[in-house]
Every structure is written in C-alpha cells, then in structure tokens.
Phi, psi and omega in degrees: 000144178254312183200170180291155183288136179273310184206153175286162179242100176284158169287128178281135188236114180269352182283130189265130181251118189239146176210096180224171177244146186258139170286144181307125174079006182241159173296143179295144178259097183286130185219141178286130169283317178263079187289341177280359181057037185245133170251114180295160179277345183273187182256007177240126185245033172109122178051028183057021184269336186234143180231148174244124180263136188076219181215176186263009183291348177271002186245152176209162175256126176283167179294341178271007176076022174266154173271118185254120180248122176236095194249131186234099174064030179229164172259089184241104185224150165269105180243119187237129178227161183238121184262007185272319195212095174298335181296334179299339185291340186301326177223095187225149181227139170244136173227139182216146167248115196212156171216147185236113185274325180205158168198153173202154182142213182283178188292337182234160166076015177296308175224129191212155168210139189191174178242140174236139178227101187066229182268005176252141184209153177227121184241144166264126171266118188255126180242160176302337186242354184196166174238139180235132165280113191298156178067015178221175174254021182274117181236160174222117181281127181196151178276092184278004175284351172251158181295135169225153177261116179258141171229129177240112188251122172268108185246078183059275179248015179235147165250123182240134187245133175238136173241119180050043174075006177258124178288125184241338181220139172218124184219146172296148176227120182243103181285155181281345175082011179285166194271046172203159178224159176195175170211163188218147169206150185133214175242131197244030177208150185280348182256016184247158167229147183202157169225125188210151179234134173242118180280327173196157170215122183234162183215130175222145174254067182297153187233356187226023180228148165284161180302330180280341182267340184298120177297139179280154178301321178301323184281347184252012184291340174084001181240120171299151180210173181283174171288156181215181179061054184286142166230124007299155183295148182299126176084010181275166167266136179242111189272051174211157180267012170218166180208148168257110175279127174223162181199167173267135177292149163297162189296333186244013181292138165253328176211181190218127169270125186249138177232139180214136175187181180261356180241124183303315187293323177299317181290314178299317184266349181078028189249181182059224178251031186286330185284122179273314182151181179252142185210158179271331185283159173257039172208159183205121175276136178228155174104357179244159172300138183081004175232166175312143181062055191297334179276004175096156176287143188257127174309138180080013182246141171266129177248142182242142175212154188217140179236120172260132179276131185243135169212110186290340180287346183251126186286352176271356181283149000273161176265109186295134181267174176289152169273117178258169181211158173208150180242148169268126182309140178294170171277347174269159180296153177209175178061051182292149172223111012288150183290154175300127182086010179298148182244153172060039180286136186299126180304338182258016188293151167260131183267154180215171180194170174254126184299147178293163185300123180079004184293141177245325180230157187225133182236124184256141174231135179214145180189182185259004182224139180300310185291321176302318178286319179301324186263354183301146177213160169084017179289165180273114177293149182225161187265348186252161182253039172224157183207140179244102183287352190090178185294126176270159180286146175283159174057049182231155170250128185238151176236147177211161187208142172241127172261133183252139178242122178261012182092342179252316181209162180255139179248112177298126182279165173292164173263122178253161186219155176197169178237157175256167183301144181103345181278165174305142182188205181048052178295140170231119013295155186289152183300128183086000183299144179241167177054037173285139184284158190285350178256020186290150170246148182268146176209160181204166175257124186289162171294156188302319189236022175288149178266331178196186183226156176235120184257136176235140183208138175182185185255003179242120175298315184293321181301315180293323186289320187269357187297151172239180178290355178262001185273153177296334179285354181279117181281318179140179179282157177229130180282157176300132186094350178247057183273063178202159183207131174257112186280350187085184183293124182277164174280148181296132169054054188225156173266140179231153178227145180207160190213137177236113173266141179258135182257122173251169180309318190254345181196165175245121183268118176296136177271168179286157172267124179257158180216159176208159174234132177284158188284158168256036172208172173244123184278132171273305175197134178241001173070010180276345188273351188279150183226185184255014184278124181275150173297152015267010180302136185293337180273007179294126176219067181279145190299321181280358169272341175262314174268111183273122185245206189262006186305132178083000181254161171257357184245346179247115187265017177274134168234123183263134176083159180276159188287327180233156181302144006286127173295315171279159182284133180236355179285140188306319181299329185265016183239136174269310182222157177067215183242355180219154168222182181255113168287135190225112183253129185240144173224101183256034171284098185069018176220166166242138187256132182218142169230130188234139173253121174279124185274136166255314169211138358272141174250334180267099182277021173244350176311139179055024180068024179295147181224000186214152173257130176235132171220153180246135182227157174224127174253208177206146181292344182276345178294148169295134184288128182204168176281159176229143182218159168236139180235135174253141181055026171096330190234324187285122194241139167237133177256150176299140181302326184268113183297344175245040185302329181298340181264008183280119184274168176074178180268128181236132178268129176244116179250126185240120174300127183295340178292348182284339178276074192294137179083355177278132175284099182292353173274355187212068176272117189262339179203161171228133181244130171254120185232163174235130183111192173256115184306128177083357186229070183292156182241139175298335186263005184298149183249199188235159170182179179232132183241159171226135180239148183201157169047072175266120190225155161261134184225163181277000000 
C-alpha cells in the first residue's frame, strides 16, 4: 500500500439511459439522465429509484465508446425501475444498438433487454444467431455478431419487436398493474457466460405515436453518418466465389456510392475501376456474369469495398465510408495449429488446419529440415484436417507442410515451423512485434543443451533464412551466457529479421526466422514497464516513483497511480494502448497539479526529424473544468486549446508542435511535466477530478 485513497474511480459509461415523455404530435426529446456518463459502483442510483444488480466491474468502455460486457458465470445486470408512475408503462419503448459475440448457459437470460410491469415481464433473449421472446416460441433468426438496432415497444396491450425497423414479433401483454416499471439489460443468470457490446440503450415513454410512427433514437441523433454493419463482416473469410454485399444505411442517406476492388488504395481513393456506381438499394451482388467481378471471386484474394452515403440536399454529402474487406480462402491449407513460429509445442500434440478452398484430400509432410519438407513428395493423402505425428523429440525445430487436392489438381502448401520445449526461443523483441524502438537490443533464451550460438541479422527475410557463416547477415558466434546483441541504432519504420542457430557437439541446428518492425515514432512513455513490486525489492519500478507528483506536499495537487496494486491503470476503459496507462488524480483547491518525469531517453527531441509531441488523455464530464498543460525542463509551458480539457471524455490525442516550447534546447530535454491548472497560479476555487494518460510519443 502506498497511501490513503483520495477518490474512487467509477467506470465511465457512454451508454445513455433515457426516461422522457413525448408531447402529442412532436418528436420525443431524448435526454440523458446521467449526463456525466458515469455508472456508480454501488447499488443506489439516486433516491432509491434505480437499482444496479451485481456491480459494474464486468463492464468496460472500448476506445470506440461501446459498453463491453464480458460476463463469466455471474448474475450481472443493470436493472432500473421507477416507482413513481405505473401509467408511464402503457406506452414505453426500449431501443438498443447491440451485438452479441458469444453466450452459453441456460436457455434464457444469457443476454437480454426487456420491459417489466409489476410481476409481468417481456424479455428479448439475444443469442449470436437469433433473438427469442422469452416464454414463447417466437424467434427471429439473425446474425447478432454484427450490430443491429432493436426496438421493443409496449403499446398498451401489445409488445412489438422491431429489428432494424422491421417488425418481427408481436405478442399480447397483460400487465399486473402494480405501481412500478422497469427495464433490464446485461447477463441475467449465474450459470451463463456472454460477451456483448452495447453502442447505446435508450428508454422513452412516448405518448403520441403508434409503434410504426415513433422516430427511432438512431434516426434522431442529428448527425449524418457513414454506412455501417457490413456483410460479409469486415476482415472475415467468405467461402464462396460470389458474394451479396449488404450494409446498414447512414441516418441521412438517400443513395449509396459503392466501390469494390482488390487494391486498398483504389477503393479508399476512388481511383482505377473501383467505382461500381450509385444505387438506392443497400445490397450488391458480385461475382456472377452480368454483375461486378463477372469472372467470380478468386480464392486466396482479399477484396476491399466502401460505401459512401449520398444525399444531394445536404451540402456535406457524400459521407465517405470506411474501407471494409473480406477474403476468399486460398486453395492451400491455412490457419495451422501449431501456428507458424510457435514455441514450446507439446511433443504429443495433434496438429490441425483449415482446408483450402474446395479441398477434398490433404497430404501431410513433417520433418526436422526445411529442405527435407519442402522437397518431399509421395505422401499418403487423408480426408480429415487433423494429424497426430506421434511423440516428437524435445529441443527440436520442426517444419511441416500440407498439400491440398481438390480432385483436379494438387496445391502445394506453405512451409510452417515450430519448436518443442527446450529449443532456443523467447526472442526479444517478440516474434512479429511492431512499434519496436530504434534503440532496441536483441535477446533470447538458449536451448537446454546447446554449447553456443550463431547469430544472423538483416533486413531481408529470405537472405536471413538462407544465410550461412559466409553471408553478410552472419553476425558471429555467441558464447553460452551471452544471449544478447546490440545492433546499434535501427532504421525508422523498418522490418528486421534474425535467426539463432544452436551449436551442439555433433551438429548445428538451424533456428526459426524471427521478425519485428521498428516504430514510426520515438517513445517517451507508454507506461508498460511499471510494476507493482514494492521496495526494497530490486525489481521495484512503481509508476509514482518515476512520475513525481504532489504526494506529501501542500502546493501540488497531483497524485499519480492507484493506492493499491495495480498501481498503473489496467482496466480496459482506462487504457489507450497496450496493457497499462497512468491514472492521474488532481485537486486544485489552492494548488496546481503537476507530475514530472525525468528523462533518460529520449533527450534529443530532434532525433530522426521529429517535430511534434503526441500524448493521449481521457477526462470525464464529471471532472472540475480546468486547463491542462505540458512543461519541458520545468518551466516552458504549452496549454491545451480547450480550457475545459479535463472534461473531454473518451480518448483524445493532443499533438503539440515542438516549436511551441519557445526557448527550450530540444537537443537536451531533461524532463516533461503534465499539469492541470495554471502553472504557478493556484486558484482558491479549483476543483478535483481524475484523468488518464497514455502513449506519449515524439512524431514527425
């Protein structure tokens, strides 16, 4: 423990809970009850009128502003009820935009949203592949792993369910007439698991509309937007040589400009032959004669598509859409298990893979040499996509290949590789790592019985893979106990490859080729290196021992880090990138809040041509409004343009031109300070709040 708690950290909730009445003949006026977007952690949400079942620890806010509920074996629901006016229940509407990625457990209540009237209730049970009105056999088949807008309307004696404005269920509803109403969403049983995302959930007791006439919340957001809800889903595999592309229209779209192609830049820029045309429908068939891509979609190819929303009556039209993609599976095998480059594979593992497009038979080759497996022929074909090679040797590098036969021809597979326990491994930077800093050093864990190592390093994968001790990629031998290498300053935003061969008394075993990519920025702090180890342990690296705050002072109101482990912030909602961020509590009552990092590297803020400082921050609308600043070398200060930056919700990037730090020698920056308030001018009326900071970088 470090110190006493200053203030609690509630989960920020962007999802709006609404309860309003609509005037006859007018649009309903949707209003937030919780304007601060805060869901308290306790069970009372004000005047005993609203209740939270369970707690909010199972919920988090994504970077996109969604409420993510990942519930494992708990009864975690948000149940809200109003004791004041049961008559409001006669015409009430719930609307949600939600997707359900997974669920398991009992028949009902895995993921739900519903209305309750006294002892009578109607719930929608949401499953990944259908919706069920509980206690009935009324179901609606739908892919709920993509976002859909659901509306549940109580129209006096009926309950009507709408999915994307289509009425799918209508059932009678006889209320008990008791003096309370409510609604629920979340996961509602202790034997269930679920993963779900809520973009919003709203509730209104409209009084002047039929269910068909009630404007949806989505249509009343007031902001034009792009198309959404692509099918095939973005990044998915599509196992056909034709496709029906569908999407949900943006709120103000009258028609749609559609782009399709094999080149991302062409689709993104609208160049080449990517533009298909303008159309009114929200679907497009491709891959047949007479349609776009008339020769059919090609296995092993990724297709990109984009939909721009068009409304000629709006001067801001068209609204450019995101570029989505889907891929046709290749004719070769893919998705191997163990994965290519896997380490410490169980010697008794059963291998598996996904068969290539149209494959009927599969031939497996496995061995301890790349050339041996690459050149192998004449294997025995099999009809299943699993293979048990038998006990494998420990401390070995293995290669394997799957050839696929579709009845007409055989498609030779890629060469995959893995190691068994005891082999050389644990590369640092990790294999496939990105955003590696240009001052990185290489290290690895030796094989259990190796006598020494031979190291190879370069910028060409094939060259490193085929290199010998006579090649320029050969760095040299490394003695046992010297499993590291400093390559010197690396190139900006570049790919590197390396290999460690293990030398034994009787042979040298060629290692896997590892890779990493350097960053296009210089890292100041991403808060990933801090730990929860307390002194006097030599491994202690607590965040508040490095970022010096105002603890124990009367003039500095900043407190960095949580009072109990984890000292750095680890909840997903409080993280911009990686696994940790810096929680920052400020109290500006007659104080200014500052937290300062003394720099070791980088101190030359002109290196590699960088010109800007970038940092990400997250505030809360419940915070006291105040200025935010960055100071270099203690005194040169730049303030955020928004005088109420502390109230900015979600993650916000602040980019500062380094030229704004007038008078600072940018080749010798000693410290960086993040502050709240006006530096050197504390205010008697200053307030308190909680901020989060992450990913402080120098960029070009």
